[in-house]
PDB file of the backbone (N, CA, C, O) and the ligand in Angstrom, with CONECT records:
HET     ZN  A 101       1
ATOM      1  N   MET A   1     -23.667   4.012 -27.751  1.00  0.00           N
ATOM      2  CA  MET A   1     -22.547   4.768 -27.166  1.00  0.00           C
ATOM      3  C   MET A   1     -22.998   5.546 -25.926  1.00  0.00           C
ATOM      4  O   MET A   1     -22.283   5.661 -24.931  1.00  0.00           O
ATOM      5  N   SER A   2     -24.225   6.073 -26.037  1.00  0.00           N
ATOM      6  CA  SER A   2     -24.627   6.916 -24.867  1.00  0.00           C
ATOM      7  C   SER A   2     -24.900   5.997 -23.693  1.00  0.00           C
ATOM      8  O   SER A   2     -24.818   6.449 -22.552  1.00  0.00           O
ATOM      9  N   GLU A   3     -25.228   4.695 -23.918  1.00  0.00           N
ATOM     10  CA  GLU A   3     -25.412   3.818 -22.778  1.00  0.00           C
ATOM     11  C   GLU A   3     -24.110   3.619 -22.029  1.00  0.00           C
ATOM     12  O   GLU A   3     -24.143   3.552 -20.800  1.00  0.00           O
ATOM     13  N   ARG A   4     -22.971   3.519 -22.686  1.00  0.00           N
ATOM     14  CA  ARG A   4     -21.734   3.368 -22.007  1.00  0.00           C
ATOM     15  C   ARG A   4     -21.369   4.660 -21.327  1.00  0.00           C
ATOM     16  O   ARG A   4     -20.774   4.627 -20.250  1.00  0.00           O
ATOM     17  N   GLU A   5     -21.682   5.748 -21.876  1.00  0.00           N
ATOM     18  CA  GLU A   5     -21.299   6.985 -21.190  1.00  0.00           C
ATOM     19  C   GLU A   5     -22.167   7.192 -19.814  1.00  0.00           C
ATOM     20  O   GLU A   5     -21.686   7.747 -18.826  1.00  0.00           O
ATOM     21  N   SER A   6     -23.350   6.737 -19.863  1.00  0.00           N
ATOM     22  CA  SER A   6     -24.186   6.839 -18.674  1.00  0.00           C
ATOM     23  C   SER A   6     -23.706   5.935 -17.526  1.00  0.00           C
ATOM     24  O   SER A   6     -24.007   6.176 -16.356  1.00  0.00           O
ATOM     25  N   ARG A   7     -22.929   4.858 -17.906  1.00  0.00           N
ATOM     26  CA  ARG A   7     -22.368   3.956 -16.875  1.00  0.00           C
ATOM     27  C   ARG A   7     -21.024   4.409 -16.401  1.00  0.00           C
ATOM     28  O   ARG A   7     -20.398   3.676 -15.636  1.00  0.00           O
ATOM     29  N   SER A   8     -20.528   5.549 -16.787  1.00  0.00           N
ATOM     30  CA  SER A   8     -19.319   6.021 -16.393  1.00  0.00           C
ATOM     31  C   SER A   8     -19.455   7.022 -15.215  1.00  0.00           C
ATOM     32  O   SER A   8     -20.480   7.688 -15.069  1.00  0.00           O
ATOM     33  N   GLN A   9     -18.460   7.102 -14.434  1.00  0.00           N
ATOM     34  CA  GLN A   9     -18.450   7.904 -13.155  1.00  0.00           C
ATOM     35  C   GLN A   9     -17.042   8.514 -13.019  1.00  0.00           C
ATOM     36  O   GLN A   9     -16.091   8.128 -13.699  1.00  0.00           O
ATOM     37  N   SER A  10     -16.973   9.478 -12.109  1.00  0.00           N
ATOM     38  CA  SER A  10     -15.664  10.058 -11.886  1.00  0.00           C
ATOM     39  C   SER A  10     -14.827   9.225 -10.905  1.00  0.00           C
ATOM     40  O   SER A  10     -15.346   8.579  -9.995  1.00  0.00           O
ATOM     41  N   CYS A  11     -13.555   9.270 -11.126  1.00  0.00           N
ATOM     42  CA  CYS A  11     -12.621   8.697 -10.199  1.00  0.00           C
ATOM     43  C   CYS A  11     -12.935   9.166  -8.797  1.00  0.00           C
ATOM     44  O   CYS A  11     -13.258  10.335  -8.588  1.00  0.00           O
ATOM     45  N   VAL A  12     -12.836   8.209  -7.777  1.00  0.00           N
ATOM     46  CA  VAL A  12     -13.239   8.558  -6.388  1.00  0.00           C
ATOM     47  C   VAL A  12     -12.245   9.374  -5.669  1.00  0.00           C
ATOM     48  O   VAL A  12     -12.571   9.933  -4.622  1.00  0.00           O
ATOM     49  N   VAL A  13     -11.014   9.487  -6.169  1.00  0.00           N
ATOM     50  CA  VAL A  13     -10.012  10.367  -5.561  1.00  0.00           C
ATOM     51  C   VAL A  13     -10.346  11.786  -5.675  1.00  0.00           C
ATOM     52  O   VAL A  13     -10.519  12.308  -6.777  1.00  0.00           O
ATOM     53  N   PRO A  14     -10.451  12.493  -4.464  1.00  0.00           N
ATOM     54  CA  PRO A  14     -10.850  13.878  -4.471  1.00  0.00           C
ATOM     55  C   PRO A  14      -9.952  14.746  -5.352  1.00  0.00           C
ATOM     56  O   PRO A  14      -8.729  14.608  -5.326  1.00  0.00           O
ATOM     57  N   GLY A  15     -10.549  15.620  -6.115  1.00  0.00           N
ATOM     58  CA  GLY A  15      -9.787  16.482  -6.953  1.00  0.00           C
ATOM     59  C   GLY A  15      -9.503  15.874  -8.349  1.00  0.00           C
ATOM     60  O   GLY A  15      -8.962  16.552  -9.222  1.00  0.00           O
ATOM     61  N   CYS A  16      -9.890  14.529  -8.557  1.00  0.00           N
ATOM     62  CA  CYS A  16      -9.502  13.906  -9.793  1.00  0.00           C
ATOM     63  C   CYS A  16     -10.892  13.825 -10.552  1.00  0.00           C
ATOM     64  O   CYS A  16     -11.879  13.322 -10.016  1.00  0.00           O
ATOM     65  N   SER A  17     -10.906  14.342 -11.812  1.00  0.00           N
ATOM     66  CA  SER A  17     -12.194  14.331 -12.561  1.00  0.00           C
ATOM     67  C   SER A  17     -12.120  13.389 -13.719  1.00  0.00           C
ATOM     68  O   SER A  17     -12.989  13.464 -14.588  1.00  0.00           O
ATOM     69  N   ARG A  18     -11.135  12.489 -13.811  1.00  0.00           N
ATOM     70  CA  ARG A  18     -11.075  11.517 -14.848  1.00  0.00           C
ATOM     71  C   ARG A  18     -12.306  10.497 -14.811  1.00  0.00           C
ATOM     72  O   ARG A  18     -12.680  10.046 -13.728  1.00  0.00           O
ATOM     73  N   LYS A  19     -12.863  10.179 -15.882  1.00  0.00           N
ATOM     74  CA  LYS A  19     -14.015   9.295 -15.967  1.00  0.00           C
ATOM     75  C   LYS A  19     -13.515   7.870 -15.915  1.00  0.00           C
ATOM     76  O   LYS A  19     -12.487   7.516 -16.493  1.00  0.00           O
ATOM     77  N   VAL A  20     -14.294   7.054 -15.191  1.00  0.00           N
ATOM     78  CA  VAL A  20     -14.019   5.599 -15.153  1.00  0.00           C
ATOM     79  C   VAL A  20     -15.298   4.884 -15.326  1.00  0.00           C
ATOM     80  O   VAL A  20     -16.372   5.424 -15.063  1.00  0.00           O
ATOM     81  N   THR A  21     -15.194   3.640 -15.779  1.00  0.00           N
ATOM     82  CA  THR A  21     -16.458   2.820 -15.948  1.00  0.00           C
ATOM     83  C   THR A  21     -17.009   2.524 -14.515  1.00  0.00           C
ATOM     84  O   THR A  21     -16.338   2.628 -13.489  1.00  0.00           O
ATOM     85  N   ALA A  22     -18.284   2.153 -14.580  1.00  0.00           N
ATOM     86  CA  ALA A  22     -19.058   1.957 -13.284  1.00  0.00           C
ATOM     87  C   ALA A  22     -18.413   0.829 -12.377  1.00  0.00           C
ATOM     88  O   ALA A  22     -18.584   0.811 -11.158  1.00  0.00           O
ATOM     89  N   ASP A  23     -17.690  -0.071 -13.032  1.00  0.00           N
ATOM     90  CA  ASP A  23     -17.107  -1.195 -12.174  1.00  0.00           C
ATOM     91  C   ASP A  23     -15.783  -0.851 -11.633  1.00  0.00           C
ATOM     92  O   ASP A  23     -15.190  -1.653 -10.912  1.00  0.00           O
ATOM     93  N   LYS A  24     -15.242   0.391 -11.964  1.00  0.00           N
ATOM     94  CA  LYS A  24     -13.959   0.743 -11.502  1.00  0.00           C
ATOM     95  C   LYS A  24     -14.017   1.759 -10.368  1.00  0.00           C
ATOM     96  O   LYS A  24     -14.849   2.666 -10.400  1.00  0.00           O
ATOM     97  N   LEU A  25     -13.165   1.629  -9.388  1.00  0.00           N
ATOM     98  CA  LEU A  25     -13.168   2.577  -8.211  1.00  0.00           C
ATOM     99  C   LEU A  25     -12.460   3.867  -8.579  1.00  0.00           C
ATOM    100  O   LEU A  25     -12.922   4.944  -8.201  1.00  0.00           O
ATOM    101  N   MET A  26     -11.335   3.791  -9.317  1.00  0.00           N
ATOM    102  CA  MET A  26     -10.598   5.003  -9.613  1.00  0.00           C
ATOM    103  C   MET A  26      -9.892   4.827 -10.953  1.00  0.00           C
ATOM    104  O   MET A  26      -9.806   3.709 -11.461  1.00  0.00           O
ATOM    105  N   CYS A  27      -9.388   5.907 -11.531  1.00  0.00           N
ATOM    106  CA  CYS A  27      -8.747   5.895 -12.777  1.00  0.00           C
ATOM    107  C   CYS A  27      -7.354   5.170 -12.763  1.00  0.00           C
ATOM    108  O   CYS A  27      -6.711   5.100 -11.715  1.00  0.00           O
ATOM    109  N   TRP A  28      -6.928   4.669 -13.860  1.00  0.00           N
ATOM    110  CA  TRP A  28      -5.713   3.779 -13.824  1.00  0.00           C
ATOM    111  C   TRP A  28      -4.507   4.495 -13.246  1.00  0.00           C
ATOM    112  O   TRP A  28      -3.791   3.906 -12.436  1.00  0.00           O
ATOM    113  N   PRO A  29      -4.240   5.782 -13.640  1.00  0.00           N
ATOM    114  CA  PRO A  29      -3.077   6.524 -13.015  1.00  0.00           C
ATOM    115  C   PRO A  29      -3.175   6.496 -11.515  1.00  0.00           C
ATOM    116  O   PRO A  29      -2.128   6.431 -10.872  1.00  0.00           O
ATOM    117  N   HIS A  30      -4.308   6.537 -10.912  1.00  0.00           N
ATOM    118  CA  HIS A  30      -4.481   6.546  -9.446  1.00  0.00           C
ATOM    119  C   HIS A  30      -4.427   5.039  -8.949  1.00  0.00           C
ATOM    120  O   HIS A  30      -3.816   4.747  -7.921  1.00  0.00           O
ATOM    121  N   TRP A  31      -5.039   4.166  -9.659  1.00  0.00           N
ATOM    122  CA  TRP A  31      -5.107   2.781  -9.215  1.00  0.00           C
ATOM    123  C   TRP A  31      -3.733   2.189  -9.074  1.00  0.00           C
ATOM    124  O   TRP A  31      -3.442   1.487  -8.106  1.00  0.00           O
ATOM    125  N   LYS A  32      -2.898   2.469 -10.027  1.00  0.00           N
ATOM    126  CA  LYS A  32      -1.539   1.855 -10.006  1.00  0.00           C
ATOM    127  C   LYS A  32      -0.689   2.412  -8.890  1.00  0.00           C
ATOM    128  O   LYS A  32       0.403   1.903  -8.637  1.00  0.00           O
ATOM    129  N   LEU A  33      -1.187   3.501  -8.177  1.00  0.00           N
ATOM    130  CA  LEU A  33      -0.406   3.975  -7.085  1.00  0.00           C
ATOM    131  C   LEU A  33      -0.857   3.330  -5.733  1.00  0.00           C
ATOM    132  O   LEU A  33      -0.267   3.549  -4.675  1.00  0.00           O
ATOM    133  N   VAL A  34      -1.955   2.515  -5.855  1.00  0.00           N
ATOM    134  CA  VAL A  34      -2.403   1.809  -4.624  1.00  0.00           C
ATOM    135  C   VAL A  34      -1.481   0.638  -4.425  1.00  0.00           C
ATOM    136  O   VAL A  34      -1.241  -0.140  -5.348  1.00  0.00           O
ATOM    137  N   PRO A  35      -0.931   0.504  -3.148  1.00  0.00           N
ATOM    138  CA  PRO A  35      -0.108  -0.652  -2.781  1.00  0.00           C
ATOM    139  C   PRO A  35      -0.819  -1.916  -3.170  1.00  0.00           C
ATOM    140  O   PRO A  35      -2.030  -2.019  -2.971  1.00  0.00           O
ATOM    141  N   PRO A  36      -0.109  -2.895  -3.722  1.00  0.00           N
ATOM    142  CA  PRO A  36      -0.671  -4.138  -4.120  1.00  0.00           C
ATOM    143  C   PRO A  36      -1.502  -4.868  -3.089  1.00  0.00           C
ATOM    144  O   PRO A  36      -2.563  -5.405  -3.409  1.00  0.00           O
ATOM    145  N   ALA A  37      -1.029  -4.893  -1.848  1.00  0.00           N
ATOM    146  CA  ALA A  37      -1.830  -5.569  -0.801  1.00  0.00           C
ATOM    147  C   ALA A  37      -3.148  -4.934  -0.588  1.00  0.00           C
ATOM    148  O   ALA A  37      -4.141  -5.597  -0.289  1.00  0.00           O
ATOM    149  N   LEU A  38      -3.162  -3.619  -0.746  1.00  0.00           N
ATOM    150  CA  LEU A  38      -4.423  -2.809  -0.527  1.00  0.00           C
ATOM    151  C   LEU A  38      -5.365  -3.046  -1.796  1.00  0.00           C
ATOM    152  O   LEU A  38      -6.577  -3.216  -1.658  1.00  0.00           O
ATOM    153  N   ALA A  39      -4.784  -3.048  -2.938  1.00  0.00           N
ATOM    154  CA  ALA A  39      -5.621  -3.286  -4.184  1.00  0.00           C
ATOM    155  C   ALA A  39      -6.289  -4.696  -4.055  1.00  0.00           C
ATOM    156  O   ALA A  39      -7.464  -4.890  -4.367  1.00  0.00           O
ATOM    157  N   THR A  40      -5.454  -5.664  -3.573  1.00  0.00           N
ATOM    158  CA  THR A  40      -6.043  -6.949  -3.457  1.00  0.00           C
ATOM    159  C   THR A  40      -7.174  -7.000  -2.439  1.00  0.00           C
ATOM    160  O   THR A  40      -8.194  -7.653  -2.657  1.00  0.00           O
ATOM    161  N   ALA A  41      -6.983  -6.320  -1.354  1.00  0.00           N
ATOM    162  CA  ALA A  41      -8.064  -6.273  -0.344  1.00  0.00           C
ATOM    163  C   ALA A  41      -9.363  -5.663  -0.914  1.00  0.00           C
ATOM    164  O   ALA A  41     -10.450  -6.181  -0.659  1.00  0.00           O
ATOM    165  N   VAL A  42      -9.257  -4.620  -1.646  1.00  0.00           N
ATOM    166  CA  VAL A  42     -10.349  -3.863  -2.202  1.00  0.00           C
ATOM    167  C   VAL A  42     -11.121  -4.865  -3.221  1.00  0.00           C
ATOM    168  O   VAL A  42     -12.350  -4.943  -3.200  1.00  0.00           O
ATOM    169  N   TYR A  43     -10.387  -5.565  -4.042  1.00  0.00           N
ATOM    170  CA  TYR A  43     -10.888  -6.572  -4.951  1.00  0.00           C
ATOM    171  C   TYR A  43     -11.677  -7.675  -4.133  1.00  0.00           C
ATOM    172  O   TYR A  43     -12.832  -8.010  -4.394  1.00  0.00           O
ATOM    173  N   ARG A  44     -10.939  -8.173  -3.158  1.00  0.00           N
ATOM    174  CA  ARG A  44     -11.483  -9.301  -2.311  1.00  0.00           C
ATOM    175  C   ARG A  44     -12.817  -8.929  -1.752  1.00  0.00           C
ATOM    176  O   ARG A  44     -13.816  -9.632  -1.901  1.00  0.00           O
ATOM    177  N   ASP A  45     -12.795  -7.719  -1.058  1.00  0.00           N
ATOM    178  CA  ASP A  45     -14.045  -7.272  -0.382  1.00  0.00           C
ATOM    179  C   ASP A  45     -15.109  -7.018  -1.387  1.00  0.00           C
ATOM    180  O   ASP A  45     -16.262  -7.373  -1.141  1.00  0.00           O
ATOM    181  N   TRP A  46     -14.799  -6.424  -2.513  1.00  0.00           N
ATOM    182  CA  TRP A  46     -15.822  -6.100  -3.530  1.00  0.00           C
ATOM    183  C   TRP A  46     -16.429  -7.394  -4.023  1.00  0.00           C
ATOM    184  O   TRP A  46     -17.652  -7.468  -4.146  1.00  0.00           O
ATOM    185  N   HIS A  47     -15.668  -8.390  -4.304  1.00  0.00           N
ATOM    186  CA  HIS A  47     -16.148  -9.669  -4.823  1.00  0.00           C
ATOM    187  C   HIS A  47     -16.987 -10.334  -3.746  1.00  0.00           C
ATOM    188  O   HIS A  47     -18.028 -10.913  -4.055  1.00  0.00           O
ATOM    189  N   ALA A  48     -16.567 -10.268  -2.496  1.00  0.00           N
ATOM    190  CA  ALA A  48     -17.304 -10.854  -1.371  1.00  0.00           C
ATOM    191  C   ALA A  48     -18.653 -10.185  -1.304  1.00  0.00           C
ATOM    192  O   ALA A  48     -19.648 -10.852  -1.018  1.00  0.00           O
ATOM    193  N   LEU A  49     -18.727  -8.870  -1.561  1.00  0.00           N
ATOM    194  CA  LEU A  49     -19.991  -8.136  -1.490  1.00  0.00           C
ATOM    195  C   LEU A  49     -20.883  -8.653  -2.629  1.00  0.00           C
ATOM    196  O   LEU A  49     -22.077  -8.859  -2.416  1.00  0.00           O
ATOM    197  N   GLN A  50     -20.378  -8.848  -3.728  1.00  0.00           N
ATOM    198  CA  GLN A  50     -21.228  -9.352  -4.842  1.00  0.00           C
ATOM    199  C   GLN A  50     -21.826 -10.681  -4.650  1.00  0.00           C
ATOM    200  O   GLN A  50     -22.907 -10.980  -5.156  1.00  0.00           O
ATOM    201  N   ARG A  51     -21.079 -11.541  -3.865  1.00  0.00           N
ATOM    202  CA  ARG A  51     -21.511 -12.910  -3.627  1.00  0.00           C
ATOM    203  C   ARG A  51     -22.469 -13.067  -2.456  1.00  0.00           C
ATOM    204  O   ARG A  51     -23.129 -14.097  -2.321  1.00  0.00           O
ATOM    205  N   THR A  52     -22.547 -12.020  -1.588  1.00  0.00           N
ATOM    206  CA  THR A  52     -23.300 -12.125  -0.382  1.00  0.00           C
ATOM    207  C   THR A  52     -24.711 -11.670  -0.578  1.00  0.00           C
ATOM    208  O   THR A  52     -24.943 -10.550  -1.032  1.00  0.00           O
ATOM    209  N   ASN A  53     -25.671 -12.516  -0.245  1.00  0.00           N
ATOM    210  CA  ASN A  53     -27.079 -12.148  -0.308  1.00  0.00           C
ATOM    211  C   ASN A  53     -27.749 -11.870   1.023  1.00  0.00           C
ATOM    212  O   ASN A  53     -28.697 -11.089   1.117  1.00  0.00           O
ATOM    213  N   ASP A  54     -27.221 -12.545   2.075  1.00  0.00           N
ATOM    214  CA  ASP A  54     -27.759 -12.361   3.362  1.00  0.00           C
ATOM    215  C   ASP A  54     -27.572 -10.891   3.853  1.00  0.00           C
ATOM    216  O   ASP A  54     -26.450 -10.388   3.913  1.00  0.00           O
ATOM    217  N   PRO A  55     -28.752 -10.193   4.214  1.00  0.00           N
ATOM    218  CA  PRO A  55     -28.576  -8.697   4.525  1.00  0.00           C
ATOM    219  C   PRO A  55     -27.673  -8.419   5.679  1.00  0.00           C
ATOM    220  O   PRO A  55     -26.965  -7.412   5.680  1.00  0.00           O
ATOM    221  N   GLU A  56     -27.673  -9.308   6.700  1.00  0.00           N
ATOM    222  CA  GLU A  56     -26.785  -9.014   7.838  1.00  0.00           C
ATOM    223  C   GLU A  56     -25.320  -9.185   7.419  1.00  0.00           C
ATOM    224  O   GLU A  56     -24.504  -8.304   7.694  1.00  0.00           O
ATOM    225  N   ALA A  57     -24.969 -10.290   6.765  1.00  0.00           N
ATOM    226  CA  ALA A  57     -23.683 -10.519   6.280  1.00  0.00           C
ATOM    227  C   ALA A  57     -23.186  -9.407   5.322  1.00  0.00           C
ATOM    228  O   ALA A  57     -22.039  -8.961   5.330  1.00  0.00           O
ATOM    229  N   ARG A  58     -24.134  -9.030   4.536  1.00  0.00           N
ATOM    230  CA  ARG A  58     -23.878  -8.012   3.537  1.00  0.00           C
ATOM    231  C   ARG A  58     -23.468  -6.715   4.122  1.00  0.00           C
ATOM    232  O   ARG A  58     -22.561  -6.056   3.613  1.00  0.00           O
ATOM    233  N   ALA A  59     -24.143  -6.310   5.232  1.00  0.00           N
ATOM    234  CA  ALA A  59     -23.833  -5.073   6.013  1.00  0.00           C
ATOM    235  C   ALA A  59     -22.415  -5.159   6.509  1.00  0.00           C
ATOM    236  O   ALA A  59     -21.649  -4.199   6.423  1.00  0.00           O
ATOM    237  N   ARG A  60     -22.061  -6.352   7.042  1.00  0.00           N
ATOM    238  CA  ARG A  60     -20.697  -6.569   7.594  1.00  0.00           C
ATOM    239  C   ARG A  60     -19.630  -6.443   6.549  1.00  0.00           C
ATOM    240  O   ARG A  60     -18.625  -5.754   6.726  1.00  0.00           O
ATOM    241  N   VAL A  61     -19.884  -7.159   5.400  1.00  0.00           N
ATOM    242  CA  VAL A  61     -18.972  -7.168   4.310  1.00  0.00           C
ATOM    243  C   VAL A  61     -18.797  -5.755   3.687  1.00  0.00           C
ATOM    244  O   VAL A  61     -17.709  -5.339   3.287  1.00  0.00           O
ATOM    245  N   LEU A  62     -19.989  -5.035   3.636  1.00  0.00           N
ATOM    246  CA  LEU A  62     -19.909  -3.646   3.104  1.00  0.00           C
ATOM    247  C   LEU A  62     -18.963  -2.744   4.018  1.00  0.00           C
ATOM    248  O   LEU A  62     -18.248  -1.857   3.552  1.00  0.00           O
ATOM    249  N   GLY A  63     -19.030  -3.039   5.242  1.00  0.00           N
ATOM    250  CA  GLY A  63     -18.060  -2.301   6.180  1.00  0.00           C
ATOM    251  C   GLY A  63     -16.641  -2.541   5.849  1.00  0.00           C
ATOM    252  O   GLY A  63     -15.812  -1.633   5.787  1.00  0.00           O
ATOM    253  N   TYR A  64     -16.375  -3.829   5.633  1.00  0.00           N
ATOM    254  CA  TYR A  64     -14.928  -4.224   5.188  1.00  0.00           C
ATOM    255  C   TYR A  64     -14.614  -3.534   3.839  1.00  0.00           C
ATOM    256  O   TYR A  64     -13.547  -2.938   3.685  1.00  0.00           O
ATOM    257  N   TYR A  65     -15.500  -3.613   2.910  1.00  0.00           N
ATOM    258  CA  TYR A  65     -15.211  -2.980   1.680  1.00  0.00           C
ATOM    259  C   TYR A  65     -15.036  -1.498   1.783  1.00  0.00           C
ATOM    260  O   TYR A  65     -14.085  -0.969   1.208  1.00  0.00           O
ATOM    261  N   GLU A  66     -15.879  -0.803   2.469  1.00  0.00           N
ATOM    262  CA  GLU A  66     -15.693   0.703   2.605  1.00  0.00           C
ATOM    263  C   GLU A  66     -14.432   1.088   3.333  1.00  0.00           C
ATOM    264  O   GLU A  66     -13.876   2.160   3.097  1.00  0.00           O
ATOM    265  N   ALA A  67     -13.953   0.185   4.258  1.00  0.00           N
ATOM    266  CA  ALA A  67     -12.676   0.490   4.977  1.00  0.00           C
ATOM    267  C   ALA A  67     -11.479   0.273   4.025  1.00  0.00           C
ATOM    268  O   ALA A  67     -10.526   1.053   4.045  1.00  0.00           O
ATOM    269  N   SER A  68     -11.530  -0.786   3.192  1.00  0.00           N
ATOM    270  CA  SER A  68     -10.385  -1.064   2.438  1.00  0.00           C
ATOM    271  C   SER A  68     -10.433   0.014   1.206  1.00  0.00           C
ATOM    272  O   SER A  68      -9.385   0.450   0.729  1.00  0.00           O
ATOM    273  N   ARG A  69     -11.612   0.381   0.763  1.00  0.00           N
ATOM    274  CA  ARG A  69     -11.724   1.409  -0.269  1.00  0.00           C
ATOM    275  C   ARG A  69     -11.124   2.696   0.155  1.00  0.00           C
ATOM    276  O   ARG A  69     -10.336   3.330  -0.546  1.00  0.00           O
ATOM    277  N   GLN A  70     -11.548   3.073   1.390  1.00  0.00           N
ATOM    278  CA  GLN A  70     -11.068   4.435   1.976  1.00  0.00           C
ATOM    279  C   GLN A  70      -9.550   4.383   2.169  1.00  0.00           C
ATOM    280  O   GLN A  70      -8.860   5.379   1.950  1.00  0.00           O
ATOM    281  N   ALA A  71      -9.014   3.182   2.592  1.00  0.00           N
ATOM    282  CA  ALA A  71      -7.611   3.023   2.791  1.00  0.00           C
ATOM    283  C   ALA A  71      -6.845   3.248   1.440  1.00  0.00           C
ATOM    284  O   ALA A  71      -5.771   3.848   1.400  1.00  0.00           O
ATOM    285  N   ALA A  72      -7.461   2.735   0.354  1.00  0.00           N
ATOM    286  CA  ALA A  72      -6.831   2.850  -1.059  1.00  0.00           C
ATOM    287  C   ALA A  72      -6.888   4.340  -1.409  1.00  0.00           C
ATOM    288  O   ALA A  72      -5.903   4.870  -1.923  1.00  0.00           O
ATOM    289  N   ILE A  73      -7.987   5.030  -1.154  1.00  0.00           N
ATOM    290  CA  ILE A  73      -8.100   6.374  -1.505  1.00  0.00           C
ATOM    291  C   ILE A  73      -7.100   7.194  -0.761  1.00  0.00           C
ATOM    292  O   ILE A  73      -6.424   8.052  -1.330  1.00  0.00           O
ATOM    293  N   ASP A  74      -7.004   6.919   0.556  1.00  0.00           N
ATOM    294  CA  ASP A  74      -5.944   7.607   1.381  1.00  0.00           C
ATOM    295  C   ASP A  74      -4.541   7.415   0.871  1.00  0.00           C
ATOM    296  O   ASP A  74      -3.712   8.325   0.886  1.00  0.00           O
ATOM    297  N   ALA A  75      -4.299   6.185   0.410  1.00  0.00           N
ATOM    298  CA  ALA A  75      -2.931   5.865  -0.014  1.00  0.00           C
ATOM    299  C   ALA A  75      -2.526   6.542  -1.223  1.00  0.00           C
ATOM    300  O   ALA A  75      -1.319   6.655  -1.438  1.00  0.00           O
ATOM    301  N   VAL A  76      -3.372   7.011  -2.050  1.00  0.00           N
ATOM    302  CA  VAL A  76      -2.975   7.683  -3.335  1.00  0.00           C
ATOM    303  C   VAL A  76      -2.977   9.174  -3.207  1.00  0.00           C
ATOM    304  O   VAL A  76      -2.510   9.866  -4.111  1.00  0.00           O
ATOM    305  N   GLN A  77      -3.501   9.714  -2.083  1.00  0.00           N
ATOM    306  CA  GLN A  77      -3.582  11.190  -1.977  1.00  0.00           C
ATOM    307  C   GLN A  77      -2.285  11.692  -1.478  1.00  0.00           C
ATOM    308  O   GLN A  77      -1.677  11.017  -0.646  1.00  0.00           O
ATOM    309  N   PRO A  78      -1.810  12.794  -1.899  1.00  0.00           N
ATOM    310  CA  PRO A  78      -0.677  13.429  -1.321  1.00  0.00           C
ATOM    311  C   PRO A  78      -0.789  13.687   0.167  1.00  0.00           C
ATOM    312  O   PRO A  78      -1.753  14.310   0.613  1.00  0.00           O
ATOM    313  N   THR A  79       0.139  13.240   0.918  1.00  0.00           N
ATOM    314  CA  THR A  79       0.061  13.486   2.345  1.00  0.00           C
ATOM    315  C   THR A  79       0.626  14.920   2.673  1.00  0.00           C
ATOM    316  O   THR A  79       1.788  15.243   2.425  1.00  0.00           O
ATOM    317  N   THR A  80      -0.282  15.726   3.237  1.00  0.00           N
ATOM    318  CA  THR A  80       0.083  17.066   3.546  1.00  0.00           C
ATOM    319  C   THR A  80      -0.006  17.277   5.003  1.00  0.00           C
ATOM    320  O   THR A  80      -0.700  18.181   5.468  1.00  0.00           O
ATOM    321  N   LYS A  81       0.711  16.427   5.769  1.00  0.00           N
ATOM    322  CA  LYS A  81       0.690  16.541   7.233  1.00  0.00           C
ATOM    323  C   LYS A  81       1.597  17.665   7.711  1.00  0.00           C
ATOM    324  O   LYS A  81       2.782  17.643   7.379  1.00  0.00           O
ATOM    325  N   PRO A  82       1.108  18.663   8.484  1.00  0.00           N
ATOM    326  CA  PRO A  82       1.961  19.706   8.934  1.00  0.00           C
ATOM    327  C   PRO A  82       3.073  19.215   9.823  1.00  0.00           C
ATOM    328  O   PRO A  82       2.850  18.448  10.760  1.00  0.00           O
ATOM    329  N   GLY A  83       4.313  19.679   9.511  1.00  0.00           N
ATOM    330  CA  GLY A  83       5.505  19.240  10.336  1.00  0.00           C
ATOM    331  C   GLY A  83       6.134  17.995   9.816  1.00  0.00           C
ATOM    332  O   GLY A  83       7.182  17.598  10.325  1.00  0.00           O
ATOM    333  N   ALA A  84       5.537  17.317   8.783  1.00  0.00           N
ATOM    334  CA  ALA A  84       6.096  16.083   8.279  1.00  0.00           C
ATOM    335  C   ALA A  84       7.232  16.386   7.262  1.00  0.00           C
ATOM    336  O   ALA A  84       7.988  15.473   6.929  1.00  0.00           O
ATOM    337  N   ALA A  85       7.372  17.595   6.776  1.00  0.00           N
ATOM    338  CA  ALA A  85       8.354  17.869   5.795  1.00  0.00           C
ATOM    339  C   ALA A  85       9.726  18.048   6.413  1.00  0.00           C
ATOM    340  O   ALA A  85      10.002  19.021   7.115  1.00  0.00           O
ATOM    341  N   THR A  86      10.558  17.092   6.130  1.00  0.00           N
ATOM    342  CA  THR A  86      11.961  17.240   6.644  1.00  0.00           C
ATOM    343  C   THR A  86      12.980  16.998   5.551  1.00  0.00           C
ATOM    344  O   THR A  86      14.183  17.079   5.799  1.00  0.00           O
TER     345      THR A  86
HETATM  346 ZN    ZN A 101      -8.009   9.516 -10.560  1.00  0.00          ZN2+
END
């Protein structure tokens, strides 16, 4: 049991402390808020990263993954832009 606990991490969304397994980016309540196209992009880039062994290609794919990952995180955070409330 302790082995499974050591492989858990916190949801990547700032302010969220829900535990997720190491292969998950964020908790389910947050993940289901990610637009489907963006969720697909995160999966695609993550799998591409797992399949890539060449260091140069890996660095490029990692860039794609980090961009889609960040877009997913941004998509689930409440937007608090000043002046946007109408
Ligand atoms: Zn979360």
